[in-house]
C-alpha positions in Angstrom: -22.7 -4.0 17.8 -20.1 -4.1 20.7 -17.9 -1.6 19.2 -21.0 1.3 19.8 -20.0 3.9 22.3 -16.2 3.8 22.4 -15.4 7.6 21.5 -17.3 10.3 23.4 -14.1 11.8 24.7 -14.1 15.4 26.6 -16.5 16.4 24.2 -19.4 15.4 26.2 -18.3 17.8 29.2 -19.0 20.5 26.8 -22.5 21.5 27.6 -22.8 25.2 25.4 -25.5 27.3 25.3 -26.3 29.4 22.4 -23.4 31.2 21.2 -23.4 34.1 18.2 -20.6 33.4 17.1 -20.2 30.9 13.6 -18.8 27.2 14.5 -15.4 26.2 13.0 -16.0 24.5 9.5 -16.4 20.7 10.2 -18.2 21.4 13.3 -21.5 19.3 14.1 -24.1 22.1 13.9 -27.6 20.5 13.5 -29.4 17.4 12.8 -32.9 16.6 11.4 -34.8 13.2 10.1 -37.6 12.8 8.1 -40.2 10.4 9.4 -43.7 9.5 7.2 -45.3 9.7 10.4 -44.2 13.1 11.5 -46.9 12.9 14.6 -45.2 9.5 15.7 -42.0 11.0 15.6 -42.8 13.7 17.6 -44.7 11.4 20.4 -41.7 9.2 20.5 -38.7 11.8 20.8 -41.3 13.9 23.0 -41.3 11.1 25.1 -37.5 9.5 25.1 -35.7 13.1 24.9 -38.1 14.8 26.6 -38.5 17.1 23.1 -41.5 19.7 22.6 -42.1 21.1 19.2 -42.8 23.9 17.4 -45.4 25.2 14.8 -44.6 23.1 11.5 -43.3 25.4 8.8 -45.5 25.1 5.6 -43.3 26.8 3.5 -40.7 24.4 4.0 -42.1 21.2 3.6 -43.5 21.3 7.3 -40.4 21.2 8.7 -40.6 21.3 12.5 -38.1 22.0 14.7 -37.7 20.2 18.1 -36.8 21.9 21.3 -35.2 21.0 24.7 -36.0 23.8 27.9 -37.1 26.4 25.0 -33.9 25.7 23.0 -34.0 24.2 19.4 -32.1 20.9 19.0 -33.1 18.9 16.6 -35.9 19.0 13.7 -38.5 16.2 11.9 -40.4 16.6 8.3 -42.3 14.5 6.9 -41.7 13.5 3.1 -42.8 15.8 0.2 -46.4 14.8 -0.6 -46.5 13.3 -4.3 -42.8 12.3 -4.0 -41.2 9.3 -4.9 -41.2 6.2 -2.4 -39.2 8.1 0.8 -36.2 6.3 2.1 -36.3 4.6 5.5 -36.1 7.2 8.2 -32.1 8.2 9.0 -30.4 11.2 11.4 -28.7 13.1 9.3 -25.9 15.3 11.0 -25.0 18.6 9.4 -21.6 19.4 9.5 -20.8 23.4 9.7 -19.6 25.4 6.4 -18.4 28.6 5.4 -19.1 28.0 1.9 -21.3 25.0 0.8 -20.0 25.5 -2.7 -16.7 25.3 -2.0 -17.0 22.2 0.5 -18.9 20.8 -2.5 -16.2 21.2 -4.3 -13.8 19.5 -1.9 -16.1 16.7 -1.4 -15.9 15.5 -5.0 -12.1 16.3 -5.3 -11.8 13.9 -2.2 -13.9 10.9 -4.0 -17.3 11.8 -2.5 -20.6 12.4 -3.7 -22.6 15.1 -3.6 -26.3 13.7 -3.2 -28.2 17.0 -3.0 -26.6 19.9 -4.5 -25.9 23.2 -2.8 -29.1 25.3 -2.0 -30.5 28.0 -0.3 -33.2 27.6 2.4 -34.8 31.3 2.8 -33.1 33.2 5.3 -32.2 30.5 7.8 -29.0 29.2 5.2 -27.5 27.0 2.9 -27.6 23.4 2.8 -26.1 20.3 0.6 -25.9 16.7 1.5 -22.8 14.6 0.7 -21.6 11.0 0.7 -18.0 9.9 1.4 -16.3 7.4 -0.3 -16.9 4.6 2.2 -20.8 5.5 1.7 -21.1 7.9 4.9 -24.1 10.5 4.4 -23.8 13.8 6.3 -24.6 17.5 5.3 -23.0 20.5 5.2 -24.8 23.7 6.6 -23.6 27.3 5.9 -25.7 29.5 8.9 -27.9 32.3 8.2 -30.3 33.3 10.7 -30.3 29.6 11.9 -26.9 28.9 13.5 -27.9 25.2 14.6 -28.3 23.7 17.5 -29.2 26.1 20.6 -28.2 23.9 23.6 -25.8 21.0 23.6 -24.4 18.3 26.2 -27.6 18.6 28.1 -30.3 16.4 28.8 -32.1 16.1 25.5 -29.6 17.7 23.3 -26.9 16.5 20.9 -23.6 15.5 22.7 -21.5 13.6 20.0 -21.7 11.6 16.6 -19.6 8.7 15.3 -18.8 7.5 11.8 -19.0 4.2 11.4 -17.5 2.9 8.3 -16.4 -0.4 6.5 -13.6 1.5 5.0 -11.7 3.5 7.8 -8.8 4.3 5.3 -11.2 5.8 3.0 -13.1 7.8 5.3 -9.9 8.9 7.5 -8.5 10.4 4.1 -11.8 11.9 3.1 -13.2 14.1 6.2 -9.3 15.3 6.8 -9.1 16.4 3.7 -12.2 18.3 3.1 -12.5 19.6 6.9 -8.8 19.9 7.6 -9.3 17.7 10.4 -6.6 16.4 12.9 -6.8 12.5 14.1 -5.8 10.4 17.3 -6.4 7.0 17.5 -7.3 5.1 20.7 -4.7 3.0 22.1 -6.3 -0.4 21.9 -5.4 -3.0 19.7 -8.9 -4.7 20.2 -10.6 -1.6 18.5 -10.1 0.2 15.6 -11.1 3.8 16.5 -9.8 7.2 16.0 -11.3 11.0 17.1 -11.1 13.9 14.6 -10.5 17.1 15.9 -10.1 20.7 15.0 -6.8 21.3 17.1 -8.9 23.0 20.0 -11.2 19.8 20.7 -12.7 16.7 19.6 -15.6 17.2 16.9 -16.2 13.4 15.7 -15.4 9.9 16.2 -14.8 7.2 13.7 -15.1 3.6 14.1 -14.6 0.4 12.0 -17.9 -1.4 11.3 -17.2 -4.9 10.8 -19.8 -7.9 10.0 -19.6 -9.0 13.5 -21.1 -5.3 14.6 -23.8 -5.2 11.6 -24.8 -7.9 8.6 -22.9 -7.1 5.2 -26.3 -5.2 3.5 -25.9 -2.4 6.2 -24.1 0.3 4.8 -21.5 2.6 6.7 -23.2 5.6 8.5 -22.8 8.1 11.1 -24.6 7.9 14.4 -26.1 10.5 16.5 -25.7 10.5 20.4 -28.2 12.4 22.6 -27.7 12.7 26.2 -29.8 12.0 28.5 -30.3 12.1 32.5 -31.0 8.0 32.5 -29.9 5.9 29.9 -32.0 2.5 31.4 -35.1 4.9 31.5 -34.6 6.2 28.0 -34.5 2.7 27.1 -37.6 1.5 28.4 -39.1 4.4 27.1 -38.0 3.8 23.8 -39.0 0.1 24.1 -42.8 1.3 25.6 -43.3 3.3 22.3 -42.4 0.1 19.9 -38.3 1.2 19.9 -35.7 -1.4 19.8 -32.3 -1.6 22.1 -29.7 -2.6 19.3 -27.2 -2.6 21.9 -27.0 -1.8 25.8 -27.2 -0.1 28.2 -23.8 -0.2 28.6 -21.1 1.0 30.9 -18.3 2.9 30.1 -15.8 5.4 30.5 -17.8 8.2 28.7 -21.0 7.3 30.1 -23.8 4.5 29.9 -24.7 4.5 26.6 -27.4 2.4 24.3 -28.2 2.6 20.7 -31.6 2.3 19.5 -33.7 2.0 16.6 -37.1 4.1 16.9 -40.3 2.6 15.4 -40.1 4.1 11.6 -35.8 2.8 11.7 -34.2 5.5 12.5 -30.9 4.8 14.4 -29.4 7.0 17.5 -27.9 6.8 20.6 -28.5 8.3 23.9 -26.2 8.4 27.0 -25.6 9.7 30.5 -22.5 11.1 30.7 -22.5 12.0 34.0 -22.6 7.9 34.9 -19.1 6.8 34.3 -17.1 3.1 35.0 -13.5 3.0 34.1 -10.4 4.8 33.0 -10.6 7.0 29.9 -8.5 5.4 27.3 -4.9 7.2 26.0 -5.4 8.7 23.0 -2.1 8.9 20.6 
């Protein structure tokens, strides 16, 4: 996994407090994950990322929000009782949408697949789950009273995400068509890395995933990065609680980072954006 973390451009300097204005379409706005052992997940992430948790919403399948310094940063949810065998736990990143119905149509037109049709979630907002032609799964969120992240870029909060794709051409064409992203390439012949932007700043990284990085049976995916004060301490805490370090800790111009797998199989990354080594690579 030597490709992990080449992105993380100046977006890591963005430390937004809760903003009432709607986020531009295509902006990362929320993340959650399903865990068979929801209590175990709360213990793990509470220790590794310093999260606290609100009360489970029984009306919405015991969906439980995570907080850092009193601000909503993510959520965990158990599988629906009596359902099919739940899939392996994975973090899902939701991108802001002005109209999930219209976005679902663009996803299909661009060769993607809608895995969960647009649905309303009470007064909180509307959502759907989709997959790009290379297999990258992501969500859409049309905000209602729940506007998304209340904290970003600070320790314990979302800071960045990267599309790891085995078919870069397909993913590039898909995401630029659906969300109107611009794209810049890292000027480094040794790595195939791009950054998607919405004109006023980067929103997502895109890394080519090869068999040298991960076995061919591992599909394309979207990796979420959470900021931490000390990457090494976060990795130590994860290992102590049964997690695995897949890569790192490693220094980079973007921060010291590591890719982790939690005890239930969900992969995520942590990064200390204040500890940087080397020159920022040019983007062209």
